[in-house]
ZAKOLZA-643006 format. One line per 5 residues: number of its first residue (from 0); their letters; for each residue x, y, z of N, C-alpha, C. Coordinates in pm, whole numbers, plus 32768, in hexadecimal, padded with zeros to 4 digits. Layout:
<sites>
NUM) A) X:Y:Z:X:Y:Z:X:Y:Z ~ ...
</sites>
This chain:
<sites>
0) MNTEA) 8055:7F8A:8000:8000:8000:8000:8058:807B:8000 ~ 8049:80D4:7F9C:809A:814B:7F9B:8062:81B2:7FFC ~ 80AB:8222:800C:8083:8286:806F:7FFB:82BF:8051 ~ 7FE0:82E1:7FD1:7F60:831D:7FAF:7EED:82BE:7FCA ~ 7F02:823D:7FAB:7E97:81DA:7FC2:7E77:81CF:8055
5) IVRVS) 7EDE:81CE:80A9:7EC4:81C2:8138:7E80:823F:816C ~ 7EA5:82B5:8138:7E64:8330:8164:7DD1:832E:813E ~ 7DB1:82FB:80C6:7D24:82F2:809E:7CD7:8295:80FA ~ 7D13:8222:811C:7CD2:81C6:8179:7CBB:820A:81FE ~ 7D1B:825C:8229:7D13:8299:82AD:7C9E:82F8:82BA
10) SVIPA) 7C69:832A:824B:7BFC:838A:8252:7B7E:834F:828C ~ 7B74:82CB:8292:7AFD:828D:82CA:7B1A:824A:834F ~ 7B91:8262:8385:7BB7:8222:8402:7BA1:8280:8476 ~ 7B57:825A:84DB:7B49:82AF:8551:7BCD:82BB:8599 ~ 7BEA:8332:85CF:7C68:8349:8616:7C70:82F0:8691
15) CRAKD) 7CEB:82BF:86A6:7D03:826D:871C:7D31:82CB:878A ~ 7CDB:82EC:87E7:7CF9:834F:884C:7CFD:8311:88D6 ~ 7D4C:834F:892A:7D5D:831A:89B0:7CDB:831A:89FE ~ 7C80:8379:89DF:7C03:8380:8A2B:7BA9:8307:8A14 ~ 7BC6:82B7:89AD:7B76:8240:8993:7BA1:81CA:89E9
20) RARAA) 7C0A:81DC:8A38:7C39:8171:8A8D:7C0B:8184:8B1C ~ 7C27:8121:8B70:7C09:812C:8BFE:7C59:81A0:8C38 ~ 7C1F:81EC:8C96:7C5B:8268:8CC6:7C7B:8269:8D5A ~ 7C78:81FA:8D9C:7C90:81FB:8E2C:7D22:821B:8E48 ~ 7D3F:8297:8E6D:7DC9:82BE:8E85:7DFD:827C:8F03
25) VDRVS) 7E76:8248:8EFC:7EAE:81FF:8F6C:7F25:8247:8FA7 ~ 7F87:826D:8F56:8000:82A9:8F8D:804E:82ED:8F1F ~ 80A5:8349:8F42:8101:8386:8EE3:818B:8383:8F20 ~ 81E8:8341:8EDD:826C:832C:8F14:82D4:8342:8EA9 ~ 8352:8340:8ECF:83C0:8341:8E70:8407:82BB:8E7B
30) VPGLA) 8424:827C:8E0A:8468:81FC:8E0B:84FB:8215:8E27 ~ 8532:81DD:8E91:85BE:81F6:8EB3:861A:81CB:8E43 ~ 8682:821C:8E29:86EB:81F6:8DCD:86CE:8210:8D3B ~ 865A:824A:8D1A:8639:8261:8C8E:867C:82E1:8C5E ~ 86D5:82D3:8BFC:8727:8343:8BD0:86D3:83B9:8BA2
35) SAVSV) 8662:839E:8B61:860E:8409:8B2D:85A3:8433:8B90 ~ 85B0:8409:8C0E:8551:842E:8C78:84C3:8410:8C4D ~ 84AC:8394:8C25:8426:836D:8BFB:83C6:837B:8C6F ~ 8356:83BD:8C54:82F0:83CD:8CBB:8283:8368:8CA3 ~ 8261:831E:8D0C:81FE:82B3:8CFF:8185:82D3:8D54
40) RARAA) 810F:82D1:8D18:8093:82E0:8D63:8047:825E:8D57 ~ 8047:8211:8DC2:8005:8190:8DC0:7F70:81A3:8DD2 ~ 7F21:8166:8D78:7E90:816D:8D81:7E59:80E0:8D69 ~ 7DE4:80C6:8DA0:7DA5:8045:8D85:7D84:803C:8CF3 ~ 7D8D:7FC3:8CBC:7D7C:7FB2:8C2C:7D0A:7F53:8C0C
45) GVTLA) 7C92:7F76:8C34:7C1E:7F2C:8C09:7C0A:7EA7:8C4B ~ 7C44:7E8F:8CC0:7C30:7E12:8D07:7C0E:7E30:8D97 ~ 7BD6:7DCE:8DDC:7BBB:7DDB:8E6A:7C3B:7DC2:8EB6 ~ 7C65:7E25:8F04:7CE7:7E1D:8F44:7CDA:7E0E:8FDA ~ 7D3F:7DCC:9012:7D47:7DC3:90A3:7D7C:7E46:90DA
50) APTAA) 7D82:7E53:915F:7DB8:7ECC:919B:7E4A:7EDB:9173 ~ 7E7D:7F58:916A:7F08:7F6D:9143:7F68:7F27:91A0 ~ 7FCE:7EEB:9164:8036:7EAB:91B3:80BC:7EDC:9183 ~ 811E:7ED4:91D8:81A2:7F04:91B3:81E3:7EA5:9150 ~ 8212:7EDB:90E2:8258:7E8A:907F:82ED:7E91:909B
55) PYGHR) 8337:7E2B:9071:83C4:7E22:9096:841E:7E76:903D ~ 83FA:7EF7:9027:844C:7F4E:8FD4:8468:7FCF:9020 ~ 84C0:7FC8:9085:84E0:803E:90D2:8465:8072:911A ~ 8447:80F5:9104:83D6:8131:914A:8356:812D:90F9 ~ 8359:80EA:908A:82E5:80EE:9031:8270:80A1:906A
60) TIQQR) 81FA:80DD:9065:817F:809B:908F:8122:8091:9017 ~ 80EE:801A:8FFD:8097:8005:8F8B:8025:7FAA:8FB3 ~ 7FBD:7FA7:8F60:7F4F:7F4C:8F77:7F75:7EC1:8F47 ~ 7F47:7E5D:8F8E:7F5F:7DD3:8F64:7EDC:7D85:8F67 ~ 7ED0:7D26:8F0C:7E61:7CC9:8F0D:7E9A:7C3E:8F0C
65) DTYTM) 7E76:7BF0:8F72:7EAD:7B69:8F80:7F47:7B73:8F80 ~ 7F89:7B37:8F1B:801B:7B33:8F1D:805A:7B87:8EB0 ~ 800C:7BD8:8E67:804A:7C2A:8DFF:801C:7CBB:8E0A ~ 806B:7D14:8DD1:804B:7DA1:8DD2:8018:7DCD:8D4A ~ 7FBD:7E2D:8D4A:7F80:7E5B:8CCE:7F6B:7EF1:8CDC
70) TDIEI) 7FB8:7F42:8C95:7FB2:7FD1:8CA8:7FB2:801E:8C26 ~ 7F78:8096:8C2A:7F8D:80FB:8BC5:7FFF:8152:8BF7 ~ 8051:8183:8B9D:80C1:81D7:8BC5:80CC:824E:8B68 ~ 811E:82AC:8B8D:8146:8318:8B34:81DE:8316:8B28 ~ 820F:8326:8AB0:829E:8324:8A96:82C9:83AE:8A66
75) ETPAG) 8330:83E6:8AA3:8366:8465:8A76:83C3:844B:89FF ~ 83A8:848F:8992:83F8:8485:8918:8431:850E:88F8 ~ 848B:8518:8898:84BF:859C:8873:8454:85FE:8847 ~ 83DF:85CD:881D:8372:8624:87EF:82FF:8628:8852 ~ 8317:8607:88D1:82AE:8608:8935:827E:857D:8958
80) SIDAV) 821F:8575:89B2:81F1:84F4:89E4:818D:84B3:8986 ~ 8190:842F:8983:812D:83E0:893B:80FB:8373:8999 ~ 8081:8345:8981:804C:82D9:89D3:8075:8253:8998 ~ 8072:81EE:89ED:809C:8168:89C6:805E:8104:8A26 ~ 806B:8086:8A05:803E:8018:8A59:80B8:7FC7:8A83
85) LEVPS) 80C2:7FAC:8B04:8131:7F5D:8B38:80FB:7EDD:8B76 ~ 8137:7E6C:8B51:8111:7DEB:8B8B:818D:7DA8:8BC4 ~ 8180:7D71:8C3D:81EF:7D33:8C84:81CF:7CA0:8C9D ~ 822D:7C45:8C82:8213:7BB7:8C9B:81FD:7B9A:8D2F ~ 81C4:7B2A:8D4C:81B8:7AFD:8DD6:823E:7AC3:8E02
90) GEGPW) 824F:7AB5:8E84:82CB:7A7C:8EB9:8338:7AE3:8EC8 ~ 83B2:7AB3:8ECD:8425:7B09:8EE2:847A:7B11:8E64 ~ 84A6:7B8A:8E44:84FD:7BA0:8DD2:858E:7B83:8DF6 ~ 85EB:7BB4:8DA7:85D0:7C10:8D38:85A3:7BC8:8CBA ~ 855F:7C16:8C62:852C:7BE0:8BE5:855E:7C33:8B6F
95) PGVVV) 8565:7BF8:8AF9:8579:7C4A:8A81:84F9:7C99:8A66 ~ 8500:7CF8:8A0C:848C:7D4C:89F0:8466:7D4D:895E ~ 83EB:7D78:8944:83B9:7D85:88BB:836A:7E08:88AE ~ 838B:7E57:884A:833C:7ECE:8829:82D6:7EA6:87C0 ~ 8257:7EC6:87D8:81E9:7E9E:877F:81B5:7F1B:8737
100) IHDAF) 81B1:7F17:86B2:8185:7F8A:8663:80FF:7F6A:8620 ~ 809D:7FBE:863B:8015:7FA8:860A:800A:7FBD:8573 ~ 7F95:7F9F:853E:7F7C:7FAC:84AF:7F48:8038:848D ~ 7F1B:804A:8411:7EED:80CC:83E2:7E68:80F7:841E ~ 7E26:80A0:8468:7DA9:80C2:84A9:7DBE:80F3:8537
105) GLRAP) 7E3A:80F8:8565:7E58:812E:85E9:7E67:80C4:8654 ~ 7E8F:80F2:86CA:7EA3:809A:873D:7E1A:8073:8775 ~ 7DF6:7FF4:8763:7D6F:7FC6:8783:7D74:7F4E:87E2 ~ 7CFE:7F1F:8807:7CF4:7EAC:8863:7D45:7E34:8833 ~ 7D46:7E13:87B1:7D95:7D9F:8787:7E2A:7DAD:87A7
110) HREIA) 7E5E:7E27:87A5:7EEC:7E3A:87C2:7F08:7E2F:8858 ~ 7EA7:7E54:88AA:7EB3:7E3A:893A:7EB8:7DA4:8953 ~ 7E62:7D5B:890D:7E60:7CCA:891D:7EE4:7C8E:88ED ~ 7F1A:7CC3:8882:7F9A:7C92:884F:8009:7CAD:88B3 ~ 800B:7D25:88ED:8071:7D45:8952:8066:7CE6:89C8
115) RRIAD) 7FEC:7CC5:89F1:7FD9:7C68:8A5F:8009:7BDD:8A39 ~ 7FEC:7BB5:89BE:8018:7B31:8990:80B0:7B28:8990 ~ 80F2:7B91:8967:8185:7B94:8967:81BA:7B8B:89F5 ~ 817A:7BD3:8A51:81A4:7BCC:8ADE:818F:7B41:8B16 ~ 8120:7B02:8AF2:8105:7A7A:8B22:816E:7A17:8AEF
120) AGFLA) 81B1:7A3A:8A80:821B:79E4:8A4B:82A3:7A03:8A8B ~ 82A5:7A61:8AEA:8320:7A7C:8B32:8373:7AF0:8AFF ~ 832F:7B52:8AC3:8374:7BC9:8A91:832E:7C46:8AC7 ~ 837B:7CA8:8AF2:8342:7D2B:8B0B:830E:7D60:8A86 ~ 829B:7DA3:8A88:8262:7DD4:8A0A:8231:7E63:8A1C
125) VAPNL) 8254:7EB9:89BF:8220:7F42:89BF:81EF:7F63:8933 ~ 8177:7F9D:892C:813A:7FC1:88AC:8122:8058:88AA ~ 817A:80A5:886B:8167:8136:8865:80FC:815D:8801 ~ 80B9:81CC:881B:8052:8200:87C2:8091:8266:8764 ~ 80AB:8240:86E8:80E9:829B:868A:808A:8308:865B
130) FARGG) 8009:82FA:867B:7FA7:835F:8657:7F7C:83B2:86D0 ~ 7FD0:83B7:8735:7FAC:83F8:87B3:7F9C:848F:87A6 ~ 7FD3:84CA:873F:7FD3:855C:8734:7F60:8590:86DF ~ 7EEF:854C:86E2:7E7C:857F:8698:7E22:8518:865B ~ 7E3F:8498:866C:7DEA:8431:8635:7E14:8407:85A9
135) VIRCM) 7DCD:83A6:8573:7DF3:8367:84F5:7DF7:83CB:8482 ~ 7D8D:8416:846F:7D81:846A:83F9:7DEB:84D8:83F9 ~ 7E01:8517:846B:7E61:8584:8472:7EF1:8552:8469 ~ 7F0B:84D9:849B:7F95:84A9:84A5:7FC1:844D:8433 ~ 7F62:8417:83E9:7F84:83B0:8387:7FEE:83DC:8323
140) QKVMS) 7FDC:8451:82E7:8038:847B:827E:80C5:848B:82B4 ~ 80D4:84C7:832A:8157:84DA:8365:8198:8454:8387 ~ 814C:83FA:83C2:8183:8378:83E8:81AD:8329:836C ~ 815A:832A:8305:817E:82E2:828B:81F6:8322:8245 ~ 8201:83A6:824D:8275:83E9:8213:82F5:83BD:825A
145) DLMAY) 82EE:83B1:82DE:8361:837F:832A:8386:82F2:82FF ~ 8320:829F:82EC:833B:8214:82C4:8384:8210:823E ~ 8354:825E:81DF:8390:825A:8159:841A:829C:8157 ~ 8436:82F3:81B9:84B9:8334:81C1:851A:82E4:8218 ~ 84E8:827E:825D:8538:822B:82B9:856D:827B:832F
150) EGRSF) 8532:82EE:834D:855C:833F:83BE:84F0:83A4:83DE ~ 84FF:83EA:8450:849F:8450:8475:8466:8438:84FF ~ 8400:8487:8521:83C6:8486:85A7:8391:83FE:85CF ~ 8356:83B6:8572:831F:8331:8592:838B:82D1:85BF ~ 83FD:82D6:857D:846C:8280:85A6:84A7:82AF:862B
155) DDIAA) 84A0:8331:8648:84C9:8362:86CB:846D:832B:8738 ~ 83EB:8324:8719:838C:82EB:8778:83AB:8258:8793 ~ 83C9:820F:8729:83E9:8181:8737:846A:8170:8788 ~ 84CC:81C5:876E:8549:81BF:87BA:8532:81DD:884D ~ 84D8:823C:886B:84B9:825B:88F6:8476:81E4:893B
160) ARELL) 8421:819D:88F2:83E1:8125:8929:8449:80BA:8945 ~ 84A8:80AA:88EB:8514:8049:8901:8567:8071:897B ~ 8583:80F1:8988:85D2:8121:89F9:8588:810C:8A7D ~ 8505:811C:8A79:84B5:8101:8AF1:84CD:8073:8B22 ~ 84CC:8014:8AC5:84E0:7F89:8AEB:856E:7F6F:8B1B
165) TSRPD) 85D1:7F9D:8AD0:865C:7F7D:8AF3:8686:7FBC:8B77 ~ 8645:8029:8B9F:866A:806C:8C1C:862A:802C:8C97 ~ 85CC:7FD2:8C83:858B:7F92:8CF4:85E7:7F29:8D33 ~ 85E8:7F21:8DB9:863D:7EBD:8DFA:8611:7E2E:8DE0 ~ 8594:7E1B:8DB2:8564:7D94:8D96:8571:7D6F:8D03
170) CTGAI) 85C4:7DBB:8CB8:85DA:7D9E:8C2A:8669:7D72:8C14 ~ 867D:7D0E:8BC0:8703:7CDD:8BA3:8751:7D3A:8B46 ~ 8708:7D92:8B01:8747:7DEB:8AA0:8739:7DBC:8A11 ~ 870F:7D40:89FC:86F7:7D0C:8975:8669:7D2E:894C ~ 8659:7D79:88E0:85D5:7DAB:88B9:85B6:7D84:8829
175) GIAGF) 853D:7D4F:8815:850B:7D34:8790:849D:7D96:876D ~ 846C:7D8F:86F3:83FF:7DE5:86C7:839E:7D93:8673 ~ 831D:7DAD:8684:82B6:7D6C:8634:8255:7DD7:8605 ~ 8226:7DCB:8588:81CA:7E2E:8554:816A:7DF3:84F0 ~ 80FB:7E3C:84DA:808D:7E09:8489:8065:7E70:8420
180) CMGGG) 805B:7E42:83A2:8037:7E9B:8334:809B:7F0F:8332 ~ 806E:7F8A:8344:80C9:7FFC:834D:8136:7FE2:83B4 ~ 810F:7FAC:8428:8170:7F8C:8490:81D2:7F21:8464 ~ 81A6:7EC8:840A:8201:7E65:83D4:826D:7EA6:8381 ~ 8249:7F14:833D:82AE:7F5F:82F3:8315:7F9C:8351
185) FALVA) 82E6:7FD6:83BF:8343:800D:8422:839B:7FA0:845D ~ 8360:7F2B:8479:83B0:7EBC:84AF:841B:7E90:844D ~ 83FA:7E92:83CC:845A:7E68:8367:84CB:7ECF:8359 ~ 84A6:7F4F:8351:850D:7FB6:8346:8564:7FBB:83C3 ~ 852A:7F99:8436:8573:7FA0:84B5:85DA:7F32:84C6
190) VTKGF) 85E9:7EDA:8466:864C:7E6E:8473:86DA:7EA5:8480 ~ 86F0:7F21:8455:8775:7F60:8460:8779:7FCB:84CB ~ 8716:7FCE:8524:870A:803B:8585:8712:800B:8616 ~ 8769:7FAC:8632:8785:7F88:86BC:8736:7F15:86F6 ~ 86E8:7ED1:86A5:869C:7E5E:86D4:86E7:7DDC:86B8
195) AASAP) 86CC:7D77:870B:8711:7CF7:86FE:86C5:7C94:86A7 ~ 8645:7CAD:868E:85F3:7C58:8638:8576:7CA7:8612 ~ 853F:7C88:859C:84CA:7CD1:856B:8461:7C6F:8538 ~ 83E2:7C8F:8556:8372:7C3B:852A:830A:7C8F:84E1 ~ 8320:7CAC:8461:82BB:7CF5:8414:824B:7C99:83E6
200) FYPPP) 81D0:7CC4:8401:8159:7C7F:83CF:8122:7CD2:835B ~ 8116:7C95:82E5:80DE:7CD1:826C:80F9:7D68:8262 ~ 817A:7D8F:8253:819C:7E1C:8248:816B:7E57:81C4 ~ 816F:7EDC:81B3:814C:7F19:8132:81A4:7EE1:80C2 ~ 8178:7EEE:8047:81C2:7EB4:7FD6:8243:7F01:7FB8
205) LQSKY) 82AE:7ED7:7FF7:8330:7F18:7FE7:8393:7EBC:7F9F ~ 835E:7E5F:7F50:83B2:7DF7:7F16:842C:7E2D:7ECB ~ 8419:7E99:7E82:8487:7ECF:7E31:84F5:7F0B:7E87 ~ 84D9:7F20:7F08:853B:7F5F:7F62:8570:7EFE:7FCC ~ 8549:7E81:7FC4:8574:7E21:802A:860D:7E1C:8038
210) AEIVD) 8653:7E19:7FC9:86E5:7E0C:7FCE:8724:7E81:8018 ~ 86EE:7EF7:8002:8720:7F6F:8046:86F9:7F6E:80D9 ~ 867F:7F48:80F5:864A:7F50:817D:8692:7EF2:81DC ~ 86A7:7E76:81B3:86DA:7E11:8211:8771:7E06:8215 ~ 87B6:7E4D:81C1:8848:7E41:81BA:8888:7E5D:8242
215) GGCPV) 88D0:7DFB:8276:8910:7E0A:82F8:88B2:7DFD:836E ~ 883A:7DC9:8355:87D4:7DC5:83BD:87D7:7D49:8414 ~ 877F:7D48:8477:8772:7CDA:84D6:8720:7C68:849A ~ 871B:7BF5:84DD:86C8:7B85:84AD:8635:7BAC:84A0 ~ 85F1:7B6D:8440:8567:7B92:841E:850E:7B16:841A
220) VASFG) 849A:7B1F:845D:8432:7AB9:8451:83B5:7AFF:841C ~ 8391:7AE4:83A0:8328:7B2F:835C:82B4:7AD4:8334 ~ 823C:7B0F:8335:81C3:7AC2:8318:816B:7B0E:82B5 ~ 8141:7AC6:824C:80ED:7AFF:81E3:8074:7AA5:81CA ~ 8010:7ADC:8186:7F9C:7A90:815C:7F98:7A83:80C5
225) ERDRL) 7F7B:7A0E:8094:7F7A:79F5:8004:7F13:7A4C:7FBC ~ 7EA2:7A69:7FFD:7E38:7AB8:7FBF:7E46:7B4E:7FD8 ~ 7EB3:7B77:8012:7ECC:7C04:802E:7EED:7C4B:7FAA ~ 7E92:7C9D:7F7B:7EA5:7CE0:7EFB:7F13:7D49:7EFF ~ 7F38:7D72:7F75:7FA2:7DD5:7F84:802D:7D96:7F7F
230) NRNSG) 8033:7D14:7F90:80B5:7CD1:7FA1:80C5:7C56:7F49 ~ 809D:7C5F:7ECE:80AF:7BED:7E74:8144:7BD1:7E5F ~ 816C:7B58:7E83:81F9:7B2B:7E75:825A:7B73:7ED2 ~ 8227:7BBE:7F32:8281:7C05:7F8E:82D2:7BA4:7FE2 ~ 8292:7B3A:8013:82D9:7ADA:8065:834D:7A9A:801A
235) RRLEE) 8333:7A71:7FA0:839D:7A33:7F4F:840F:7A94:7F36 ~ 83EE:7B12:7F16:8456:7B75:7EFB:84A7:7B93:7F79 ~ 8466:7BA0:7FEB:84AE:7BBC:8066:850B:7B48:8088 ~ 84DB:7ACF:8075:852E:7A5A:8090:85AA:7A59:8036 ~ 8599:7A7B:7FB7:860A:7A80:7F5C:8672:7AE7:7F8A
240) VLTQK) 8643:7B5C:7FB2:869E:7BC7:7FDB:86E7:7BA2:805C ~ 869F:7B6B:80BD:86DE:7B45:813B:8745:7AD7:8126 ~ 8729:7A7D:80CA:878A:7A15:80A9:8808:7A52:806D ~ 87F6:7AAE:800F:8867:7AF0:7FCF:88BC:7B3D:8034 ~ 887A:7B7B:8097:88C0:7BCC:80FA:88FB:7B7A:816C
245) GIPYD) 88DA:7AFA:8171:890C:7AA5:81DC:88D1:7AC5:8264 ~ 8854:7AF5:8264:8810:7B18:82E1:87B7:7AA4:830B ~ 87C1:7A75:8388:876A:7A09:83B6:86D6:7A31:83A8 ~ 8683:79D3:837C:85F8:79F7:8366:859D:797E:8371 ~ 851E:799D:8381:84B0:793D:8376:843F:798A:8333
250) VKTYP) 8425:796F:82B6:83BD:79B5:826A:8355:794F:823E ~ 82D6:796D:8255:826C:7910:8230:81F5:795C:81F6 ~ 81C0:7929:8189:8146:795F:814D:80D7:78F9:8161 ~ 806B:7922:81A1:8000:78C5:81C6:7F97:78BC:8157 ~ 7F78:7842:812A:7F13:7830:80C1:7E88:7855:80F4
255) KTGHS) 7E33:7881:8098:7DA9:78A5:80B6:7D9F:790A:8127 ~ 7DFF:7965:812C:7E08:79C8:8197:7E21:7A51:815B ~ 7DDE:7AB7:8192:7DEB:7B3E:815D:7E3A:7B9A:81B7 ~ 7E31:7C19:8199:7E72:7C81:81E8:7E2D:7C8C:8270 ~ 7E77:7CB9:82D4:7E42:7CD2:8359:7E0C:7C53:839C
260) FADRA) 7E4A:7BE1:8380:7E14:7B64:83B7:7E32:7B51:844A ~ 7E8C:7BA2:8483:7EB3:7B8C:850F:7E8E:7BFE:856C ~ 7E57:7C6D:8539:7E36:7CDB:8596:7DAD:7D1A:857D ~ 7D55:7CD5:8536:7CC8:7CF9:852C:7CB1:7D8B:8503 ~ 7CD5:7DAD:848A:7CB5:7E32:8456:7C1E:7E43:8453
265) PVQAL) 7BED:7EBE:846C:7B5B:7ED2:8474:7B16:7ED7:83EC ~ 7B36:7E79:8395:7AF5:7E6E:8313:7AD0:7DDD:82F9 ~ 7AB7:7D91:8363:7A9E:7D02:8352:7A25:7CE6:82FA ~ 79BF:7D3E:82FF:7948:7D27:82AD:7967:7D33:8218 ~ 79D3:7D78:81F6:79F9:7D89:816A:7A6E:7D30:8143
270) ARVTG) 7A89:7CCC:8195:7B02:7C7B:8183:7B0B:7C3D:80F7 ~ 7A9D:7C09:80C5:7AA2:7BC5:8044:7AC2:7C25:7FD2 ~ 7A98:7CA2:7FE2:7AAD:7D05:7F7A:7B37:7D45:7F85 ~ 7B5F:7D65:8000:7BDB:7DB0:8015:7C58:7D5A:8021 ~ 7C46:7CD9:8039:7CBB:7C84:804F:7CEB:7C89:80DE
275) FGENK) 7C9D:7CC9:8138:7CBB:7CCB:81C6:7C6C:7C5B:820A ~ 7C97:7C34:8281:7C47:7BD5:82CB:7C96:7B84:8330 ~ 7C5A:7B71:83A5:7C9A:7B23:840E:7CA0:7A90:83E9 ~ 7D0F:7A51:840B:7D1F:79C1:83FA:7D63:798D:8477 ~ 7D14:7957:84D3:7D49:7931:8555:7DB0:78C0:854B
280) EAAED) 7D99:7864:84F0:7DF7:77F4:84E1:7E7F:7826:84B1 ~ 7E7E:787C:844C:7EFB:78B4:841A:7F3F:7909:8485 ~ 7EEF:7958:84CD:7F28:79AE:8535:7F69:795B:85A3 ~ 7F2A:78EE:85CA:7F62:7898:8632:7FE7:785E:8606 ~ 7FEC:782E:858A:8069:77F7:8558:80D5:7863:854F
285) AWQRV) 80AF:78D9:8522:810F:7946:8516:814A:796C:859E ~ 80F6:7971:8605:8129:7994:868A:8185:7928:86C0 ~ 8168:78AC:86A5:81C3:7842:86D1:824B:7851:868E ~ 824C:7875:860F:82C9:788D:85C8:8312:7906:8602 ~ 82C7:7972:861A:8305:79EC:864F:8344:79D3:86D7
290) FGFFN) 82FB:798F:8730:8332:7977:87B6:83AA:791A:87B1 ~ 83A7:78B7:875B:841A:7860:874C:8493:78AD:871A ~ 847B:7906:86BB:84E7:7957:8681:851C:79BB:86E8 ~ 84C3:79FC:8731:84ED:7A59:8799:8539:7A12:880A ~ 850B:799C:882D:8553:7950:8894:85E2:7930:8866
295) QHLR) 85F2:7918:87E7:8676:78F9:87B2:86D1:7974:87AB ~ 8698:79E8:8789:86EC:7A5D:876E:86EA:7AC9:87DB ~ 868F:7ABD:883B:8688:7B23:88A4:86B3:7AEE:892D ~ 86C4:7A6A:8938:86E7:7A33:89BD:8776:79FF:89BD
</sites>
């Protein structure tokens, strides 16, 4: 999907705003040791929570449910604060981390679920909102311009999210990135930006630039759908390039599967026409591959 096409799609997408989430304010703290002085405001995230308990991170107090933590946070970036979702595994760390990048429809409930799934697999997970400065429609063009330029404010936001994880005492310092649709493009471009492994899911059609994008990059585990009209032969081309570059990879294209099969884009009713659509079986297999790959390259 080129920039103009995504901008046209965005005109029918409701803005993903913080006010649409749970608002029970819990605490505002500073994470010790964070070079950029990340400010974290922990809030309940749409679940029934127990009374606040002290978490084992210095003076930080957060809400906990059962054995895991689930919070909304704010991250200070060079261009101001953005909201994000932070998920922490159960048990005792330290753990590797994963930055999760949402699709062109914004940071939504499916991405919260994905962050939780990643945490349940034993990784710290943070999902920054790249549309935090005005919602989907206002931010789309700028974010897509950053993606096509391989630099800019959006990549600064992603770097701040990575720094949030690496500065935590419960993080090993090994960080991966996973992204979906537009976010898959960011995950792919980020292979040369300080990550130890990347998991792009059906990124925008950047086939002609794969050789440039991945040169010198980290290991890649990528997932595509055979019926994805935006990515015809993308999986095969990416595999060819990664082989030529000598980069470790796991690339799979799922038969009878379309775009957005793992993060439920809000166009499911038009799936047959648009080539979008959830496929739980393919998504389950893809996550097993991703976790196996991350376990190999992040631990």
